[in-house]
N, C-alpha and C positions, 0 to 999 in steps of 0.2 A: 504494500500500500504506500502511495506517495505521502509526503508530509502534509500536503494540502488536505487530503482526505482524512488524515489522522487528526488534524486540527479541528476540522468541522465535526467529526465524530466525537472527539473529546469534549468539545463545547456542548454538543447535543446531549451527551450522556452524563457529564460531570457537573456542569454549571447549574442545572436545576437543583442540585443537591447541596449547593453552597450554604444555604441557611441552616440546613440540618447539620452539616459538618461544623459550622461555626458554633452552633448550640452545644454540640458534644465537646468541642474543643474548650469552650468556656467551662464546662463541667470538669474537664480534666485539669485545666490549668488555673482556674479561679481568677483569671484577670484577662482583660480585653487584649492587651498587647501580646501576651504569650499565646493567647488563643488565635489571634491573627497570624502569628508566626507559625503555629502548628498547622493551621489550614494551608498556609502558603507552602510549607515544606511537604505537606501531604499532596497537594496538587502538583508540585514539581516532580515528586517521585512517581505519582500516578501517570503524569504525562510522559515521563521518560520511559516508563514501563508499559505504556498503553498498547504497544504492539503485542504484548502477551495477553491482553484482555480479550476474552472470547465474546464476540457480538451475541446479544441475546441473553447473556448471563446477568447476574445481579450486580449492577454497577454500584449501587448503594452499599451493599455488603463488602464489595471489593475496596471501595474508598474508605469505609470505616475500619477495615482491617489494616490498611496502610497507615491510617491515622493512629490507630491503637498501637501498632508496632513502633511508629515514630515516638509516641508518647512514652512507651515503655523504654525504648532505647535512651531517650532523653533522661528519664528517671534513673536508669542504671548509671548513666554517665555522671549525673549529679551525685549519686550515691557514692561513687568512687572518689569524687572531689573532696578535698580536705576543707573542713571548716564551714560546711553548709548544713542547715537544718532542713532536712527533707520533709519531716512531718508537717511543718507549717506551710511549706512552699508547694508541695505536690498533693493535690487531691483531685477527685474527679467529679465533684458536684458543685454547682454554682447556683445559689439561690438569691443572691443580692440583685438589686435592680440596676446597679451601676452599669452603664454601657449596654443596656438591654437591647437584644437583637432578636426579633421575632421571626419565625418562619412564615412564609406565605401560605403554607398548607394548614390543615386542621391540626390543632393541638390536642393532645390526649387529656383525658379527665384528670390524670395524675398531675400533669404539668400545671393545669389550671388550678387545681386544689393547692398545690405547693406555692404557686404564685399568689394566691389569695391569702395564704397564711405566712407570708414572709416575715421573719424576725430571727433574732438570735437563737431562740429555742429550736426552731426548725433547722437552721444551719448547724447547730450543735448536734442535733439528732442525726443528721445526715453524715456529719463528720465522725460520729461515734461508731458508725458501721464500718467494718473492715473493708478495705479498698476493693478486694475481689468481689465481695458481696454487693457493694455499692454499684460497681460496674455492671454486674449481672442484673440487678434490679433496674438500672438505667436502660440497658439494652432491651430488656423485656417489657417494662412498663411504660417507658417514655418513647423509645424508638420502635417498639412493636415487633422486635425480632422473635423468632421461634427458637426453641431449645437448640436445635441443630445449628442454626445460624449463629447463635451466641457461642456455641462450642467452637465453631470454626473461627469466629472473630477472636476469641480469647485463647485458642489453642488448648482447650481442655475437653475431657470427655463429657458427653451429654449428662450423665449421672451427676457429675460434679456441678454442672450448670444448674440442674434441678435442685440439688441440695443447697447451693449457694443462694439461689433465688428464694427458696423457702426460708432459710435462715435470715437472709437480708430483709425480707418482708416482715417476718416475725419481729425482728429486732427493731425495725423502724416503727412498727405498730406499737410496740411496748414503749419506746421512747417518746412517741407522740401522744400517748394516752392521756397523760397529765395535761398537756397543752390543750388537747381537745376538750377535756372536762372543764378547764378554766374558761374556755371560750363558749361553752354551752353547745358543743358539737358532739354527736354520738349518742349511743343508747342510754348512757347514764345522765345525760344533760337534763332531761325532763325530771328525773328523780331529785336532782340537786335543787332545781328551781322550785319543785313542789314542796320541798322541805322548808323553804324560806317563808316566814309568815307574810301574809298579804297586807296586814295592817300597819 
């Protein structure tokens, strides 16, 4: 294939996914500048290897895998560097409104609920979930990937994906239970309000 055909095909297949890539990059990096860099690196690697992409296959999964690998490689490089605190710098969820970038497509109910409940408690709950579980929950509940797709993206067996997803969802539910009760959300909300005297 000549370069002109590759450019047009890459633009057709990759550019419509730019918003989704940016959203995931923000969740990985937690800041706009690093997210933009990660998306740019992803697109550069994807374009240079686009000759290996099979037409008709899942471009979205292919691009997300490239981005995930870039992020992991970046994480490992920083881990080897002396004097850096990775726990504070590297995380894969972003819930703050700074530099908000929305997708042109439909958002999932999970994303809308998290955006409606933005505060330090939510961010703390997400940060408290182990990174592998966070990413699995993100790929399944926000991006809508199936178990096999997540397994391919993360390079893990399907059973591992299933257990990480169950553990991640359970832990997030536990961590957010108090926040929900305080805000009058959930099954126990009516019981708390009914116990308060009306006079």
